[in-house]
gemmi code that builds the backbone of each chain (N, CA, C; Angstrom):
import gemmi

chains = {
    "A": [
        ("MET", (13.012, -29.815, -2.213), (12.130, -29.686, -3.372), (12.164, -30.978, -4.194)),
        ("ASN", (11.030, -31.346, -4.739), (10.977, -32.517, -5.609), (11.330, -32.113, -7.035)),
        ("MET", (12.364, -32.786, -7.562), (12.689, -32.578, -8.977), (13.252, -33.871, -9.543)),
        ("LYS", (13.171, -33.978, -10.854), (13.631, -35.207, -11.495), (14.647, -34.819, -12.577)),
        ("LEU", (15.776, -35.542, -12.603), (16.782, -35.261, -13.627), (16.658, -36.303, -14.732)),
        ("GLU", (16.577, -35.829, -15.969), (16.479, -36.747, -17.106), (17.571, -36.405, -18.098)),
        ("GLU", (18.453, -37.384, -18.375), (19.541, -37.132, -19.307), (19.066, -37.455, -20.713)),
        ("ASN", (19.308, -36.524, -21.633), (18.858, -36.732, -22.999), (20.021, -36.362, -23.923)),
        ("GLY", (20.865, -37.346, -24.206), (22.094, -37.051, -24.945), (22.980, -36.152, -24.104)),
        ("LYS", (23.404, -35.030, -24.699), (24.260, -34.109, -23.927), (23.455, -33.123, -23.086)),
        ("VAL", (22.129, -33.204, -23.211), (21.273, -32.253, -22.500), (20.743, -32.849, -21.190)),
        ("MET", (20.851, -32.098, -20.111), (20.253, -32.526, -18.844), (18.949, -31.742, -18.638)),
        ("VAL", (17.864, -32.499, -18.431), (16.570, -31.853, -18.197), (16.237, -31.941, -16.716)),
        ("VAL", (15.963, -30.800, -16.113), (15.539, -30.756, -14.704), (14.037, -30.517, -14.700)),
        ("VAL", (13.277, -31.560, -14.312), (11.825, -31.409, -14.256), (11.448, -31.025, -12.828)),
        ("VAL", (10.876, -29.835, -12.659), (10.463, -29.386, -11.322), (9.131, -30.061, -10.994)),
        ("LYS", (9.149, -30.931, -9.973), (7.942, -31.696, -9.624), (7.187, -31.012, -8.471)),
        ("GLU", (6.944, -29.743, -8.616), (6.238, -28.969, -7.589), (5.218, -28.077, -8.278)),
        ("GLU", (4.108, -27.813, -7.560), (3.108, -26.894, -8.089), (3.543, -25.445, -7.888)),
        ("ARG", (4.328, -25.219, -6.832), (4.814, -23.864, -6.532), (6.326, -23.820, -6.538)),
        ("LEU", (6.881, -22.802, -7.196), (8.318, -22.526, -7.118), (8.410, -21.165, -6.411)),
        ("ASP", (8.642, -21.226, -5.081), (8.580, -19.993, -4.284), (9.736, -19.913, -3.298)),
        ("ALA", (9.667, -18.933, -2.385), (10.758, -18.679, -1.459), (11.064, -19.898, -0.576)),
        ("HIS", (10.103, -20.814, -0.452), (10.338, -21.988, 0.395), (11.245, -23.014, -0.268)),
        ("ASN", (11.137, -23.167, -1.601), (11.903, -24.239, -2.246), (12.868, -23.775, -3.340)),
        ("ALA", (12.876, -22.464, -3.624), (13.704, -21.973, -4.754), (15.193, -22.219, -4.533)),
        ("GLU", (15.627, -22.134, -3.269), (17.054, -22.278, -2.985), (17.578, -23.659, -3.445)),
        ("SER", (16.765, -24.706, -3.296), (17.278, -26.025, -3.695), (17.389, -26.157, -5.218)),
        ("LEU", (16.537, -25.471, -5.958), (16.683, -25.473, -7.423), (17.964, -24.715, -7.795)),
        ("LYS", (18.182, -23.584, -7.128), (19.393, -22.795, -7.387), (20.661, -23.634, -7.136)),
        ("GLN", (20.650, -24.378, -6.011), (21.796, -25.220, -5.661), (22.021, -26.321, -6.699)),
        ("GLU", (20.898, -26.924, -7.134), (20.990, -28.021, -8.094), (21.551, -27.534, -9.435)),
        ("LEU", (21.071, -26.372, -9.889), (21.577, -25.826, -11.148), (23.064, -25.491, -10.999)),
        ("GLY", (23.432, -24.939, -9.834), (24.850, -24.631, -9.573), (25.703, -25.890, -9.639)),
        ("ARG", (25.171, -26.972, -9.045), (25.898, -28.236, -9.035), (26.110, -28.766, -10.452)),
        ("LEU", (25.051, -28.716, -11.274), (25.140, -29.229, -12.658), (26.176, -28.459, -13.461)),
        ("PHE", (26.173, -27.128, -13.356), (27.141, -26.337, -14.129), (28.554, -26.504, -13.567)),
        ("ASN", (28.657, -26.663, -12.242), (29.973, -26.938, -11.627), (30.573, -28.235, -12.135)),
        ("GLU", (29.694, -29.227, -12.364), (30.159, -30.533, -12.843), (30.529, -30.494, -14.319)),
        ("GLY", (30.315, -29.367, -14.974), (30.710, -29.223, -16.369), (29.600, -29.433, -17.372)),
        ("ARG", (28.354, -29.512, -16.888), (27.218, -29.600, -17.831), (27.143, -28.343, -18.681)),
        ("SER", (26.974, -28.514, -19.999), (26.950, -27.310, -20.833), (25.532, -26.998, -21.340)),
        ("SER", (24.626, -27.950, -21.248), (23.274, -27.749, -21.788), (22.240, -28.242, -20.788)),
        ("VAL", (21.486, -27.310, -20.229), (20.485, -27.684, -19.216), (19.136, -27.052, -19.572)),
        ("VAL", (18.080, -27.867, -19.446), (16.702, -27.359, -19.617), (15.994, -27.477, -18.267)),
        ("VAL", (15.325, -26.411, -17.836), (14.432, -26.534, -16.686), (13.014, -26.623, -17.225)),
        ("ASP", (12.377, -27.778, -16.956), (11.019, -28.022, -17.445), (10.034, -27.629, -16.345)),
        ("LEU", (9.206, -26.606, -16.644), (8.309, -26.046, -15.615), (6.855, -26.479, -15.827)),
        ("LYS", (6.645, -27.600, -16.543), (5.267, -27.941, -16.909), (4.341, -28.171, -15.709)),
        ("GLU", (4.907, -28.592, -14.570), (4.038, -28.858, -13.404), (3.872, -27.658, -12.492)),
        ("VAL", (4.589, -26.570, -12.804), (4.580, -25.396, -11.923), (3.466, -24.444, -12.342)),
        ("ARG", (2.554, -24.174, -11.413), (1.485, -23.217, -11.761), (1.625, -21.907, -11.006)),
        ("PHE", (2.654, -21.824, -10.160), (2.840, -20.601, -9.363), (4.325, -20.325, -9.208)),
        ("ILE", (4.746, -19.078, -9.505), (6.138, -18.700, -9.276), (6.154, -17.322, -8.625)),
        ("ASP", (7.093, -17.118, -7.680), (7.238, -15.803, -7.063), (8.619, -15.234, -7.400)),
        ("SER", (8.973, -14.108, -6.802), (10.240, -13.461, -7.163), (11.441, -14.307, -6.759)),
        ("SER", (11.315, -15.123, -5.714), (12.423, -15.999, -5.317), (12.628, -17.115, -6.345)),
        ("GLY", (11.527, -17.654, -6.861), (11.618, -18.667, -7.919), (12.270, -18.094, -9.158)),
        ("LEU", (11.860, -16.873, -9.532), (12.479, -16.214, -10.684), (13.962, -15.979, -10.410)),
        ("GLY", (14.277, -15.575, -9.163), (15.675, -15.307, -8.792), (16.549, -16.547, -8.915)),
        ("ALA", (16.008, -17.710, -8.546), (16.773, -18.962, -8.646), (17.107, -19.272, -10.106)),
        ("LEU", (16.143, -19.010, -10.994), (16.392, -19.263, -12.433), (17.390, -18.250, -12.986)),
        ("VAL", (17.314, -16.989, -12.538), (18.293, -15.970, -12.965), (19.683, -16.383, -12.504)),
        ("SER", (19.782, -16.908, -11.281), (21.063, -17.383, -10.761), (21.636, -18.478, -11.674)),
        ("GLY", (20.772, -19.428, -12.067), (21.192, -20.501, -12.964), (21.631, -19.967, -14.320)),
        ("PHE", (20.893, -18.979, -14.804), (21.224, -18.379, -16.106), (22.601, -17.725, -16.063)),
        ("LYS", (22.879, -16.988, -14.967), (24.168, -16.303, -14.841), (25.312, -17.303, -14.680)),
        ("ASN", (25.019, -18.364, -13.906), (25.996, -19.417, -13.702), (26.390, -20.051, -15.042)),
        ("ALA", (25.358, -20.339, -15.855), (25.598, -20.930, -17.179), (26.409, -19.972, -18.056)),
        ("SER", (25.990, -18.722, -18.118), (26.633, -17.743, -18.996), (28.110, -17.574, -18.662)),
        ("SER", (28.422, -17.632, -17.360), (29.814, -17.405, -16.957), (30.716, -18.581, -17.339)),
        ("ARG", (30.115, -19.715, -17.719), (30.926, -20.883, -18.100), (30.695, -21.291, -19.552)),
        ("GLN", (30.174, -20.390, -20.368), (29.850, -20.697, -21.757), (28.900, -21.909, -21.860)),
        ("ALA", (28.095, -22.096, -20.835), (27.061, -23.137, -20.884), (25.721, -22.432, -21.179)),
        ("GLU", (24.670, -23.251, -21.361), (23.379, -22.655, -21.666), (22.263, -23.252, -20.809)),
        ("LEU", (21.351, -22.363, -20.386), (20.169, -22.788, -19.638), (18.941, -22.353, -20.426)),
        ("LYS", (18.068, -23.308, -20.720), (16.822, -22.973, -21.421), (15.634, -23.404, -20.564)),
        ("LEU", (14.476, -22.794, -20.809), (13.274, -23.127, -20.045), (12.216, -23.687, -20.984)),
        ("SER", (11.373, -24.580, -20.446), (10.286, -25.093, -21.292), (8.990, -25.238, -20.524)),
        ("SER", (7.891, -25.254, -21.294), (6.548, -25.629, -20.823), (6.024, -24.747, -19.697)),
        ("LEU", (6.040, -23.425, -19.911), (5.522, -22.507, -18.890), (4.005, -22.450, -18.933)),
        ("GLN", (3.358, -22.650, -17.782), (1.915, -22.455, -17.703), (1.620, -20.949, -17.775)),
        ("SER", (0.365, -20.613, -18.109), (0.054, -19.209, -18.414), (0.353, -18.262, -17.253)),
        ("GLN", (0.041, -18.686, -16.007), (0.267, -17.769, -14.865), (1.758, -17.566, -14.626)),
        ("VAL", (2.554, -18.602, -14.913), (4.007, -18.504, -14.744), (4.582, -17.593, -15.836)),
        ("LYS", (4.101, -17.818, -17.062), (4.554, -17.005, -18.189), (4.256, -15.525, -17.934)),
        ("SER", (3.105, -15.240, -17.345), (2.745, -13.837, -17.112), (3.700, -13.187, -16.102)),
        ("MET", (4.242, -13.956, -15.158), (5.233, -13.395, -14.217), (6.556, -13.082, -14.935)),
        ("PHE", (6.937, -13.931, -15.879), (8.143, -13.645, -16.683), (7.935, -12.372, -17.489)),
        ("GLU", (6.725, -12.210, -18.034), (6.460, -11.030, -18.853), (6.420, -9.767, -18.002)),
        ("LEU", (5.777, -9.865, -16.830), (5.689, -8.709, -15.938), (7.087, -8.212, -15.539)),
        ("THR", (7.970, -9.129, -15.239), (9.321, -8.754, -14.778), (10.323, -8.682, -15.935)),
        ("ARG", (9.818, -8.763, -17.160), (10.624, -8.634, -18.401), (11.652, -9.763, -18.545)),
        ("LEU", (11.555, -10.797, -17.743), (12.559, -11.879, -17.819), (12.360, -12.746, -19.054)),
        ("HIS", (11.209, -12.607, -19.737), (11.015, -13.372, -20.981), (11.992, -12.897, -22.052)),
        ("ARG", (12.569, -11.691, -21.838), (13.550, -11.199, -22.810), (14.951, -11.725, -22.494)),
        ("VAL", (15.136, -12.258, -21.295), (16.430, -12.757, -20.859), (16.587, -14.251, -21.219)),
        ("PHE", (15.534, -15.019, -20.937), (15.609, -16.474, -21.112), (15.172, -16.937, -22.499)),
        ("ASP", (15.736, -18.067, -22.922), (15.219, -18.785, -24.086), (14.112, -19.707, -23.588)),
        ("ILE", (12.884, -19.425, -24.015), (11.735, -20.174, -23.495), (11.065, -20.936, -24.632)),
        ("TYR", (10.803, -22.226, -24.425), (10.209, -23.076, -25.468), (8.894, -23.683, -24.982)),
        ("GLN", (8.038, -23.969, -25.967), (6.705, -24.517, -25.657), (6.807, -25.907, -25.035)),
        ("THR", (7.732, -26.730, -25.570), (7.862, -28.094, -25.070), (9.317, -28.387, -24.766)),
        ("VAL", (9.518, -29.420, -23.960), (10.885, -29.791, -23.598), (11.654, -30.294, -24.820)),
        ("ASP", (10.961, -30.960, -25.751), (11.624, -31.449, -26.967), (12.153, -30.301, -27.826)),
        ("GLU", (11.338, -29.246, -27.933), (11.804, -28.076, -28.688), (13.021, -27.458, -28.038)),
        ("ALA", (13.024, -27.407, -26.695), (14.191, -26.832, -25.990), (15.429, -27.676, -26.230)),
        ("ILE", (15.269, -29.024, -26.192), (16.434, -29.912, -26.410), (16.971, -29.739, -27.824)),
        ("ASP", (16.045, -29.670, -28.791), (16.467, -29.527, -30.194), (17.175, -28.213, -30.462)),
        ("ALA", (16.939, -27.213, -29.596), (17.470, -25.876, -29.854), (18.956, -25.715, -29.461)),
        ("PHE", (19.518, -26.709, -28.810), (20.954, -26.601, -28.424), (21.841, -26.868, -29.638)),
    ],
    "B": [
        ("MET", (-18.456, -4.362, 11.720), (-18.144, -4.798, 10.354), (-19.265, -4.392, 9.413)),
        ("LYS", (-18.882, -3.922, 8.219), (-19.900, -3.493, 7.250), (-20.649, -4.689, 6.669)),
        ("LYS", (-21.810, -4.386, 6.151), (-22.643, -5.418, 5.517), (-21.885, -6.045, 4.339)),
        ("ASN", (-21.992, -7.331, 4.171), (-21.357, -8.064, 3.069), (-19.839, -8.057, 3.093)),
        ("GLN", (-19.265, -7.581, 4.183), (-17.809, -7.538, 4.238), (-17.268, -8.884, 4.761)),
        ("ILE", (-16.173, -9.340, 4.128), (-15.517, -10.556, 4.612), (-14.186, -10.152, 5.212)),
        ("GLU", (-13.941, -10.621, 6.424), (-12.638, -10.322, 7.027), (-12.063, -11.626, 7.585)),
        ("LEU", (-10.810, -11.892, 7.199), (-10.173, -13.135, 7.619), (-8.834, -12.798, 8.258)),
        ("GLU", (-8.612, -13.367, 9.436), (-7.348, -13.105, 10.108), (-6.649, -14.434, 10.390)),
        ("ILE", (-5.365, -14.497, 10.036), (-4.609, -15.755, 10.189), (-3.295, -15.427, 10.870)),
        ("ARG", (-2.859, -16.286, 11.779), (-1.525, -16.153, 12.361), (-0.775, -17.443, 12.081)),
        ("VAL", (0.436, -17.289, 11.541), (1.252, -18.478, 11.280), (2.662, -18.234, 11.813)),
        ("PRO", (3.379, -19.325, 12.135), (4.784, -19.169, 12.522), (5.585, -18.514, 11.395)),
        ("ASN", (6.651, -17.837, 11.777), (7.480, -17.065, 10.834), (8.335, -18.005, 9.985)),
        ("GLN", (7.670, -18.833, 9.162), (8.397, -19.841, 8.367), (7.805, -19.919, 6.965)),
        ("THR", (8.694, -20.071, 5.972), (8.233, -20.070, 4.587), (7.400, -21.306, 4.233)),
        ("ARG", (7.439, -22.349, 5.065), (6.640, -23.539, 4.733), (5.137, -23.258, 4.714)),
        ("TYR", (4.712, -22.124, 5.294), (3.287, -21.806, 5.313), (2.836, -20.948, 4.125)),
        ("LEU", (3.788, -20.602, 3.237), (3.429, -19.738, 2.089), (2.349, -20.363, 1.239)),
        ("SER", (2.486, -21.650, 0.982), (1.546, -22.348, 0.102), (0.132, -22.342, 0.681)),
        ("LEU", (0.047, -22.623, 1.990), (-1.251, -22.648, 2.656), (-1.933, -21.288, 2.591)),
        ("ILE", (-1.199, -20.223, 2.914), (-1.768, -18.871, 2.909), (-2.163, -18.465, 1.490)),
        ("GLY", (-1.304, -18.829, 0.526), (-1.619, -18.513, -0.875), (-2.913, -19.166, -1.309)),
        ("LYS", (-3.079, -20.443, -0.913), (-4.303, -21.177, -1.302), (-5.532, -20.549, -0.649)),
        ("ILE", (-5.404, -20.164, 0.611), (-6.547, -19.545, 1.303), (-6.947, -18.255, 0.593)),
        ("SER", (-5.948, -17.456, 0.190), (-6.283, -16.183, -0.478), (-6.969, -16.451, -1.814)),
        ("GLU", (-6.537, -17.486, -2.512), (-7.179, -17.827, -3.796), (-8.635, -18.246, -3.588)),
        ("GLU", (-8.854, -19.082, -2.577), (-10.205, -19.564, -2.287), (-11.130, -18.398, -1.897)),
        ("LEU", (-10.555, -17.470, -1.151), (-11.340, -16.338, -0.671), (-11.846, -15.490, -1.829)),
        ("ILE", (-11.021, -15.369, -2.852), (-11.383, -14.525, -3.995), (-12.588, -15.118, -4.746)),
        ("ALA", (-12.751, -16.427, -4.635), (-13.911, -17.055, -5.256), (-15.202, -16.514, -4.644)),
        ("GLN", (-15.118, -15.957, -3.425), (-16.325, -15.443, -2.750), (-16.668, -13.991, -3.121)),
        ("VAL", (-15.742, -13.349, -3.856), (-15.965, -11.942, -4.206), (-17.114, -11.826, -5.203)),
        ("GLU", (-18.109, -11.031, -4.862), (-19.249, -10.865, -5.751), (-19.051, -9.615, -6.626)),
        ("GLY", (-19.499, -9.706, -7.850), (-19.494, -8.528, -8.711), (-18.212, -8.264, -9.436)),
        ("TYR", (-17.282, -9.237, -9.419), (-16.039, -9.019, -10.172), (-16.239, -9.502, -11.598)),
        ("VAL", (-15.959, -8.645, -12.560), (-16.274, -8.992, -13.953), (-15.045, -9.498, -14.731)),
        ("GLY", (-13.850, -9.297, -14.197), (-12.637, -9.711, -14.920), (-12.375, -11.200, -14.783)),
        ("ASP", (-11.202, -11.618, -15.200), (-10.800, -13.025, -15.122), (-10.440, -13.381, -13.679)),
        ("ARG", (-11.325, -14.150, -13.066), (-11.195, -14.449, -11.645), (-9.941, -15.268, -11.327)),
        ("GLU", (-9.588, -16.164, -12.239), (-8.417, -17.016, -12.024), (-7.126, -16.181, -11.994)),
        ("THR", (-7.072, -15.181, -12.876), (-5.913, -14.286, -12.905), (-5.847, -13.449, -11.640)),
        ("LEU", (-7.014, -12.918, -11.219), (-7.039, -12.126, -9.978), (-6.580, -12.980, -8.797)),
        ("ALA", (-7.077, -14.221, -8.726), (-6.697, -15.114, -7.622), (-5.198, -15.356, -7.628)),
        ("ASN", (-4.626, -15.599, -8.817), (-3.179, -15.830, -8.920), (-2.402, -14.590, -8.493)),
        ("HIS", (-2.857, -13.418, -8.920), (-2.157, -12.181, -8.573), (-2.157, -11.953, -7.052)),
        ("LEU", (-3.308, -12.216, -6.426), (-3.371, -11.992, -4.973), (-2.518, -13.014, -4.229)),
        ("ASN", (-2.468, -14.221, -4.746), (-1.593, -15.263, -4.198), (-0.124, -14.815, -4.281)),
        ("VAL", (0.247, -14.274, -5.441), (1.638, -13.839, -5.632), (1.987, -12.677, -4.694)),
        ("VAL", (1.133, -11.648, -4.648), (1.499, -10.469, -3.837), (1.509, -10.800, -2.350)),
        ("LEU", (0.590, -11.685, -1.942), (0.581, -12.069, -0.525), (1.838, -12.881, -0.190)),
        ("THR", (2.245, -13.753, -1.104), (3.480, -14.516, -0.908), (4.665, -13.567, -0.770)),
        ("GLU", (4.736, -12.556, -1.665), (5.859, -11.605, -1.612), (5.856, -10.837, -0.284)),
        ("ALA", (4.677, -10.396, 0.144), (4.583, -9.631, 1.392), (4.987, -10.494, 2.591)),
        ("LEU", (4.549, -11.760, 2.578), (4.894, -12.676, 3.682), (6.395, -12.928, 3.729)),
        ("VAL", (7.006, -13.122, 2.561), (8.456, -13.399, 2.532), (9.220, -12.173, 3.061)),
        ("ASN", (8.758, -10.977, 2.711), (9.387, -9.772, 3.260), (9.305, -9.766, 4.782)),
        ("ALA", (8.134, -10.111, 5.322), (7.952, -10.113, 6.774), (8.820, -11.188, 7.428)),
        ("ILE", (8.805, -12.396, 6.838), (9.536, -13.539, 7.429), (11.043, -13.305, 7.400)),
        ("ARG", (11.554, -12.886, 6.225), (13.014, -12.826, 6.054), (13.600, -11.505, 6.508)),
        ("HIS", (12.952, -10.381, 6.131), (13.592, -9.083, 6.361), (13.152, -8.447, 7.665)),
        ("ALA", (11.833, -8.454, 7.942), (11.369, -7.781, 9.151), (11.624, -8.667, 10.379)),
        ("ASN", (11.160, -9.912, 10.326), (11.323, -10.812, 11.482), (12.627, -11.601, 11.432)),
        ("GLU", (13.476, -11.294, 10.454), (14.838, -11.827, 10.356), (14.930, -13.348, 10.518)),
        ("ASN", (13.991, -14.053, 9.867), (14.003, -15.522, 9.833), (13.861, -16.190, 11.201)),
        ("ASN", (13.419, -15.433, 12.202), (13.261, -16.028, 13.529), (12.043, -16.967, 13.550)),
        ("PRO", (12.262, -18.300, 13.646), (11.150, -19.238, 13.548), (10.182, -19.173, 14.741)),
        ("GLU", (10.597, -18.497, 15.820), (9.736, -18.356, 17.004), (8.744, -17.196, 16.835)),
        ("GLU", (9.006, -16.333, 15.856), (8.121, -15.192, 15.638), (6.830, -15.647, 14.985)),
        ("VAL", (5.885, -14.728, 14.936), (4.580, -15.007, 14.327), (4.304, -13.907, 13.286)),
        ("VAL", (3.723, -14.310, 12.168), (3.270, -13.334, 11.176), (1.755, -13.347, 11.190)),
        ("GLN", (1.183, -12.152, 11.180), (-0.272, -12.052, 11.186), (-0.732, -11.492, 9.849)),
        ("ILE", (-1.759, -12.140, 9.284), (-2.269, -11.722, 7.990), (-3.740, -11.374, 8.159)),
        ("ARG", (-4.158, -10.258, 7.597), (-5.589, -9.912, 7.614), (-6.026, -9.573, 6.195)),
        ("ILE", (-7.050, -10.252, 5.730), (-7.595, -9.973, 4.397), (-9.006, -9.448, 4.577)),
        ("THR", (-9.271, -8.286, 4.021), (-10.592, -7.690, 4.144), (-11.150, -7.432, 2.757)),
        ("ILE", (-12.308, -8.018, 2.498), (-12.956, -7.782, 1.202), (-14.203, -6.958, 1.452)),
        ("SER", (-14.203, -5.726, 0.978), (-15.383, -4.881, 1.148), (-16.065, -4.718, -0.206)),
        ("ASP", (-17.045, -3.840, -0.271), (-17.866, -3.722, -1.475), (-17.094, -3.539, -2.776)),
        ("ASN", (-16.010, -2.776, -2.698), (-15.302, -2.485, -3.943), (-13.776, -2.656, -3.853)),
        ("GLU", (-13.289, -3.153, -2.709), (-11.848, -3.178, -2.529), (-11.392, -4.426, -1.749)),
        ("ILE", (-10.217, -4.918, -2.144), (-9.570, -5.996, -1.383), (-8.383, -5.374, -0.673)),
        ("LEU", (-8.318, -5.576, 0.648), (-7.206, -5.044, 1.439), (-6.474, -6.231, 2.054)),
        ("MET", (-5.162, -6.303, 1.821), (-4.358, -7.365, 2.424), (-3.319, -6.718, 3.324)),
        ("GLN", (-3.270, -7.156, 4.585), (-2.315, -6.594, 5.532), (-1.437, -7.708, 6.107)),
        ("VAL", (-0.174, -7.461, 6.148), (0.764, -8.423, 6.759), (1.519, -7.693, 7.865)),
        ("PHE", (1.334, -8.179, 9.107), (1.923, -7.535, 10.278), (3.188, -8.279, 10.690)),
        ("ASP", (4.251, -7.515, 10.974), (5.457, -8.138, 11.528), (5.788, -7.473, 12.862)),
        ("HIS", (6.712, -8.085, 13.588), (7.137, -7.530, 14.875), (8.611, -7.158, 14.849)),
        ("GLY", (9.137, -6.967, 13.670), (10.563, -6.693, 13.554), (10.889, -5.219, 13.520)),
        ("ARG", (12.141, -4.948, 13.188), (12.588, -3.564, 13.118), (12.203, -2.927, 11.790)),
        ("GLY", (11.641, -3.740, 10.903), (11.198, -3.212, 9.624), (12.319, -3.186, 8.607)),
        ("PHE", (11.999, -2.711, 7.423), (12.996, -2.636, 6.358), (12.611, -1.480, 5.448)),
        ("ASN", (13.568, -1.033, 4.672), (13.305, 0.073, 3.763), (12.665, -0.464, 2.481)),
        ("LEU", (11.377, -0.247, 2.367), (10.608, -0.845, 1.261), (11.084, -0.327, -0.096)),
        ("THR", (11.294, 0.962, -0.225), (11.633, 1.521, -1.546), (13.055, 1.154, -1.967)),
        ("ARG", (13.939, 1.011, -0.980), (15.329, 0.675, -1.314), (15.421, -0.719, -1.926)),
        ("ALA", (14.447, -1.580, -1.549), (14.474, -2.969, -1.983), (13.961, -3.158, -3.412)),
        ("ALA", (13.479, -2.089, -4.027), (12.807, -2.245, -5.328), (13.795, -2.326, -6.495)),
        ("LEU", (13.398, -3.113, -7.480), (14.192, -3.254, -8.709), (13.288, -2.868, -9.869)),
        ("ASN", (13.821, -2.093, -10.802), (13.046, -1.737, -11.988), (13.485, -2.645, -13.130)),
        ("PRO", (12.622, -3.603, -13.538), (13.041, -4.566, -14.561), (13.277, -3.937, -15.929)),
        ("ASN", (12.798, -2.690, -16.100), (13.044, -2.036, -17.385), (14.436, -1.427, -17.462)),
        ("ASP", (15.124, -1.413, -16.319), (16.491, -0.900, -16.293), (17.430, -2.077, -16.581)),
        ("ASN", (18.038, -2.087, -17.780), (18.829, -3.250, -18.212), (20.039, -3.530, -17.313)),
        ("ARG", (20.486, -2.499, -16.573), (21.635, -2.727, -15.687), (21.287, -3.722, -14.581)),
        ("HIS", (19.973, -3.848, -14.281), (19.573, -4.729, -13.177), (18.780, -5.946, -13.640)),
        ("SER", (18.755, -6.184, -14.961), (17.886, -7.262, -15.443), (18.344, -8.647, -14.967)),
        ("LEU", (19.608, -8.774, -14.536), (20.086, -10.078, -14.049), (20.313, -10.090, -12.537)),
        ("ASP", (19.755, -9.118, -11.821), (19.822, -9.174, -10.355), (18.961, -10.340, -9.865)),
        ("GLU", (19.415, -10.986, -8.767), (18.639, -12.127, -8.261), (17.561, -11.711, -7.273)),
        ("HIS", (17.679, -10.487, -6.729), (16.721, -10.047, -5.710), (16.095, -8.705, -6.106)),
        ("GLY", (14.976, -8.380, -5.453), (14.398, -7.053, -5.615), (13.162, -6.998, -6.490)),
        ("ARG", (12.736, -8.159, -7.049), (11.547, -8.134, -7.914), (10.241, -8.174, -7.121)),
        ("GLY", (10.317, -8.546, -5.833), (9.093, -8.705, -5.040), (8.273, -7.445, -4.945)),
        ("LEU", (8.918, -6.340, -4.584), (8.181, -5.084, -4.443), (7.630, -4.621, -5.782)),
        ("PHE", (8.451, -4.769, -6.846), (7.970, -4.404, -8.183), (6.694, -5.173, -8.521)),
        ("ILE", (6.687, -6.483, -8.216), (5.508, -7.309, -8.490), (4.306, -6.804, -7.692)),
        ("MET", (4.520, -6.509, -6.402), (3.403, -6.023, -5.561), (2.858, -4.705, -6.104)),
        ("GLN", (3.762, -3.778, -6.444), (3.312, -2.468, -6.927), (2.637, -2.566, -8.293)),
        ("SER", (3.095, -3.517, -9.115), (2.507, -3.653, -10.459), (1.107, -4.245, -10.413)),
        ("LEU", (0.879, -5.180, -9.476), (-0.379, -5.917, -9.484), (-1.438, -5.314, -8.568)),
        ("MET", (-1.028, -4.419, -7.647), (-1.978, -3.815, -6.719), (-2.098, -2.318, -7.006)),
        ("ASP", (-3.161, -1.691, -6.462), (-3.336, -0.249, -6.674), (-2.451, 0.560, -5.755)),
        ("SER", (-2.225, 0.043, -4.530), (-1.318, 0.769, -3.642), (-0.609, -0.214, -2.702)),
        ("VAL", (0.621, 0.117, -2.355), (1.415, -0.691, -1.410), (2.056, 0.281, -0.422)),
        ("GLU", (1.782, 0.075, 0.867), (2.369, 0.951, 1.886), (2.946, 0.107, 3.007)),
        ("TYR", (3.999, 0.638, 3.620), (4.616, -0.043, 4.756), (4.764, 0.995, 5.845)),
        ("ARG", (4.130, 0.729, 6.996), (4.193, 1.744, 8.055), (4.294, 1.086, 9.426)),
        ("PRO", (4.835, 1.849, 10.394), (4.972, 1.293, 11.734), (3.626, 1.167, 12.448)),
        ("THR", (3.506, 0.155, 13.307), (2.360, 0.014, 14.208), (2.914, 0.113, 15.634)),
        ("LYS", (2.067, -0.102, 16.635), (2.589, 0.104, 17.996), (3.579, -0.999, 18.417)),
        ("ASP", (3.471, -2.176, 17.786), (4.442, -3.212, 18.182), (5.150, -3.845, 16.973)),
        ("GLY", (5.293, -3.082, 15.894), (5.987, -3.605, 14.725), (5.665, -2.775, 13.500)),
        ("ASN", (5.320, -3.459, 12.422), (5.021, -2.769, 11.159), (3.901, -3.513, 10.436)),
        ("VAL", (3.295, -2.814, 9.486), (2.306, -3.477, 8.644), (2.546, -3.110, 7.184)),
        ("LEU", (2.480, -4.125, 6.336), (2.526, -3.896, 4.904), (1.089, -3.999, 4.386)),
        ("GLU", (0.606, -2.921, 3.771), (-0.796, -2.871, 3.325), (-0.874, -2.760, 1.815)),
        ("MET", (-1.673, -3.652, 1.240), (-1.858, -3.636, -0.221), (-3.343, -3.559, -0.526)),
        ("ARG", (-3.682, -2.655, -1.432), (-5.101, -2.475, -1.761), (-5.336, -2.685, -3.259)),
        ("LYS", (-6.492, -3.278, -3.553), (-6.891, -3.395, -4.959), (-8.394, -3.179, -5.078)),
        ("ARG", (-8.760, -2.204, -5.915), (-10.194, -2.001, -6.199), (-10.608, -3.049, -7.231)),
        ("TYR", (-11.739, -3.665, -7.025), (-12.135, -4.687, -8.001), (-13.419, -4.338, -8.759)),
        ("ARG", (-14.019, -3.208, -8.424), (-15.123, -2.706, -9.271), (-15.387, -1.246, -8.985)),
    ],
}
model = gemmi.Model(1)
for chain_id, residues in chains.items():
    chain = gemmi.Chain(chain_id)
    for i, (resn, *xyz) in enumerate(residues, 1):
        res = gemmi.Residue()
        res.name, res.seqid = resn, gemmi.SeqId(i, " ")
        for name, pos in zip(("N", "CA", "C"), xyz):
            atom = gemmi.Atom()
            atom.name, atom.element = name, gemmi.Element(name[0])
            atom.pos, atom.b_iso = gemmi.Position(*pos), 0.0
            res.add_atom(atom)
        chain.add_residue(res)
    model.add_chain(chain)
structure = gemmi.Structure()
structure.add_model(model)
structure.setup_entities()
C-alpha cells in the first residue's frame, strides 16, 4: 500500500495514498500502525483525505490500530474523511469509537 | 432476457487485487440504470461496497484464498431491481455466524464481522445458498 509518514513534533501522521482502503491493502496499514506503536509512538493521526472507498477490512485495520494504541496509553486519531467513507463509519457506529477531525491540523492540535 | 435488462458476467482469479476493478465496473454499471430518483453516487458507492464484501467472503472464506480458483460475478439490472450474485466453488461458510451487530457494545472493537452487517444494511435481501458445484451469495436491491 502507498502511504506517507510525516512527523509533526511528537505526532506522526500517516497519509494513506490510496483511493481504496480495502481487503487488498488493509493489512499493510494495520502492520504499519502496529510498528509505530511498538516503537513507542504515543500520538498517531491517520489522514484519509485521499481515500474515497473503505470496506469492512479497512475499518478493521483502523480498529486494530485503535486497540493497539489504547493498550499502550497511546492515541490514534483520524482526519479528513470523505463523505462516502464517513458514511461507512456511521453505518457501523465506529464514529462513536474514533476521534475524527475535519483536518489533519485539527487532529494534531487535539493531542 | 427481458426487455431493457442488463446482465453482466465476470470471472476473475480468486485474488483480492481484482476488488478495485470489479468495484469500478459495478459503479459504472449503475450509471446506466434508468429511472432511479435517489442519489446515484451514493447508490454506486453502496453497490461497490457490498460487492467488495461479497467477493472477499468468496475469496477468503469459501475458496480459502486459493489463487488458482475463480470467482464468478453476475450483475443483473431489471426494471425495478438490481441483483448481484457471487459464485464460489468452496465448501461455503456460515453466513449468519459471521455477523457482528455494531449496536452491541461488547463487539464494537472486534476487527472482523462487519461485512455481512454492511451487506444486510445496504441491500434489501442477502442470501447464501448451495449450487450444484459450490455456493452463491445473492444480494437484491429494489431501486424503484
